C-alpha positions in Angstrom: 3.9 -39.5 -7.1 6.1 -41.3 -9.7 9.8 -40.7 -10.0 11.1 -38.0 -12.4 14.2 -38.1 -14.6 16.8 -36.2 -12.6 20.0 -34.8 -14.1 22.7 -33.1 -12.0 24.2 -30.2 -13.9 26.5 -28.9 -11.1 27.1 -29.9 -7.5 29.5 -27.6 -5.5 30.9 -28.7 -2.2 29.1 -27.0 0.7 26.3 -25.8 -1.6 24.1 -23.1 -0.1 21.3 -23.5 -2.6 19.6 -26.4 -4.4 18.5 -25.0 -7.8 15.9 -27.1 -9.5 14.7 -26.5 -13.0 11.5 -28.3 -13.8 11.1 -29.7 -17.3 8.4 -31.3 -19.4 9.6 -34.2 -21.5 11.6 -32.9 -24.5 12.1 -29.4 -23.0 15.6 -28.0 -22.7 17.2 -25.2 -20.6 17.8 -22.0 -22.6 21.3 -20.8 -23.4 20.5 -17.5 -21.6 19.7 -19.4 -18.4 22.9 -21.5 -18.6 25.0 -18.4 -19.3 23.5 -16.0 -16.7 23.4 -18.5 -13.8 27.2 -18.5 -13.9 27.3 -14.9 -12.7 27.2 -16.0 -9.1 30.0 -16.8 -6.7 28.1 -18.7 -4.0 28.4 -22.5 -4.1 25.2 -24.1 -5.4 23.9 -27.4 -6.8 21.8 -27.3 -10.0 19.6 -30.2 -11.1 16.8 -30.7 -13.6 13.6 -32.6 -12.8 11.9 -33.9 -15.9 8.4 -35.4 -15.9 4.9 -34.9 -17.4 3.6 -33.0 -14.3 2.8 -29.4 -13.4 5.8 -27.3 -12.4 5.7 -27.5 -8.6 5.2 -31.3 -8.8 8.3 -31.6 -10.9 10.2 -29.4 -8.4 9.0 -31.4 -5.4 9.9 -34.7 -7.1 13.3 -33.4 -7.8 13.8 -32.3 -4.2 12.6 -35.7 -3.0 14.9 -37.6 -5.3 17.9 -35.5 -4.4 17.2 -36.1 -0.7 17.1 -39.8 -1.3 20.5 -39.8 -2.9 22.3 -37.2 -0.7 22.6 -37.3 3.1 23.2 -33.5 3.4 21.2 -31.0 1.4 21.6 -27.2 1.1 19.5 -25.1 3.4 17.8 -23.2 0.6 16.0 -24.2 -2.6 15.4 -22.1 -5.7 13.0 -23.3 -8.4 14.3 -21.9 -11.6 12.4 -22.0 -14.9 14.2 -23.1 -18.0 14.0 -19.7 -19.7 15.1 -17.2 -17.0 17.7 -14.6 -17.6 19.3 -14.1 -14.2 20.4 -10.6 -13.1 24.1 -10.4 -12.1 24.6 -12.0 -8.6 20.9 -12.7 -8.2 21.5 -16.0 -6.3 24.3 -14.5 -4.2 22.1 -11.6 -3.1 19.1 -13.7 -2.3 21.3 -16.1 -0.2 22.7 -13.0 1.7 19.1 -12.0 2.6 18.1 -15.5 3.8 21.3 -15.7 5.9 20.5 -12.5 7.9 16.7 -12.3 8.0 14.6 -13.2 11.1 13.7 -16.8 11.7 10.0 -16.3 10.8 10.8 -15.2 7.3 10.5 -18.3 5.1 11.6 -17.1 1.7 12.9 -14.2 -0.4 11.9 -12.9 -3.8 13.4 -10.8 -6.6 12.2 -8.1 -8.9 11.2 -9.6 -12.3 10.0 -8.8 -15.7 8.1 -10.7 -18.4 9.3 -10.0 -21.9 7.7 -11.5 -25.0 4.1 -12.5 -25.3 3.5 -10.5 -22.1 5.6 -7.4 -21.2 5.2 -6.4 -17.5 7.4 -5.6 -14.6 6.8 -6.9 -11.0 8.8 -5.0 -8.4 9.8 -6.9 -5.2 7.6 -4.9 -2.8 7.4 -5.8 0.9 5.1 -8.6 1.7 1.5 -7.4 2.2 -1.2 -10.0 2.9 -3.8 -7.3 2.0 -2.4 -7.3 -1.6 -1.6 -11.0 -1.7 -5.2 -12.1 -1.1 -6.3 -10.3 -4.2 -3.5 -11.1 -6.6 -0.1 -12.8 -6.6 2.9 -10.5 -7.1 5.7 -13.0 -6.1 7.3 -15.3 -8.7 7.7 -19.0 -8.3 11.4 -18.3 -9.0 11.9 -17.4 -5.3 14.4 -18.8 -2.8 12.9 -20.7 0.1 14.3 -22.0 3.4 13.8 -25.8 3.0 13.2 -26.3 6.8 10.1 -24.1 6.5 9.0 -25.7 3.2 9.0 -29.0 5.0 6.9 -27.6 7.9 4.1 -26.6 5.5 4.2 -30.0 3.8 6.2 -29.1 0.7 5.2 -27.4 -2.5 1.5 -27.1 -3.4 1.2 -29.8 -6.1 -2.5 -30.3 -6.4 -3.4 -31.2 -10.0 -6.8 -29.6 -9.3 -5.2 -26.3 -10.1 -2.1 -26.7 -12.3 -2.0 -22.9 -12.7 -1.5 -20.3 -9.9 0.1 -22.8 -7.6 2.9 -20.3 -6.7 0.1 -18.0 -5.3 -1.3 -21.0 -3.4 2.2 -21.6 -1.9 2.6 -18.1 -0.5 -0.9 -18.2 0.9 -0.1 -21.6 2.5 3.0 -20.2 4.1 1.0 -17.3 5.5 -1.6 -19.7 7.0 1.3 -21.4 8.9 2.6 -18.1 10.2 5.4 -17.5 7.7 5.9 -14.7 5.2 8.6 -13.6 2.7 10.9 -10.7 2.3 12.1 -9.1 -0.9 15.7 -9.0 -2.1 15.5 -5.4 -3.6 18.8 -5.6 -5.5 18.1 -9.0 -7.2 16.3 -9.3 -10.5 15.6 -11.5 -13.5 13.8 -11.5 -16.8 11.4 -14.3 -17.8 10.8 -15.0 -21.5 7.0 -15.2 -21.9 5.3 -17.3 -24.5 1.7 -18.6 -24.8 2.8 -22.1 -23.8 5.1 -21.2 -20.9 3.3 -18.3 -19.2 -0.5 -18.2 -19.8 -1.4 -21.6 -21.1 -5.2 -22.0 -21.3 -8.1 -19.6 -21.8 -9.1 -16.6 -19.9 -12.1 -18.5 -18.7 -9.8 -21.3 -17.4 -7.7 -18.7 -15.6 -10.7 -17.2 -13.9 -11.9 -20.6 -12.8 -8.6 -21.4 -11.2 -8.5 -18.0 -9.6 -12.0 -18.5 -8.1 -10.8 -21.8 -6.7 -7.8 -20.2 -5.1 -9.9 -17.5 -3.5 -12.3 -20.1 -2.1 -9.8 -22.7 -0.9 -6.8 -20.5 0.2 -7.9 -16.9 0.6 -11.3 -17.5 2.3 -9.8 -19.5 5.3 -7.3 -16.6 5.9 -10.0 -14.0 5.9 -12.2 -16.1 8.3 -9.2 -16.6 10.7 -8.4 -12.8 10.7 -12.1 -11.9 11.2 -12.2 -14.3 14.2 -9.2 -12.6 15.7 -10.7 -9.2 15.3 -13.8 -10.3 17.2 -11.7 -11.9 20.0 -9.2 -9.0 20.5 -10.0 -5.7 22.2 -7.4 -3.9 20.1 -6.9 -4.2 16.3 -4.0 -6.4 15.2 -1.3 -5.2 12.9 -1.9 -7.9 10.4 -5.7 -7.7 10.2 -6.9 -7.5 6.7 -8.1 -4.0 5.8 -10.5 -4.5 3.0 
């Protein structure tokens, strides 16, 4: 992967979170995002990573470049889209959850709502693999423990997909034995446009979804089915569909 253009907006001492906003060339961060991110007290570092790539690739390149230039990095990472309206203390509350949750919990996610081209709410429900294998309900704007992100090989950046890569990421975490936990009192609003939310046709979306089901969901189902056959008693996490 080639280098991206990296810009450091803020770098607090003893930052708990590395916030990375991925940008396409010529794109800018919205005024609402710049304003609402300030409603947090926790020390954090905020950078942009600009390049002509898909979103997770830009985030990964930003993380790689920040690592190259900084000996110490924060324990958590938050990919943050350029048009997000953060709820008050959203980052603070998500950090609090990651600080106290069990070791096998790799990330935390907030309630969110699309407004604009699409108007829909996504509550931060408890992680459920039986729901996740059918549809993604966790935003890419979720806070992740970097040590576990490293263990799974980083963000899913395959250009074969471009869309639905956040869904691929949560399924990959599950394949490695890690799940997420909601931060029920954290929330944000995403401004939805044809370009930023659902670029491409319905046919293209269904094609990408079929590939995710084949490449990411199918291996999980096969593994769980093998465990059912080998175990005398049902497992708590066996898929029930």
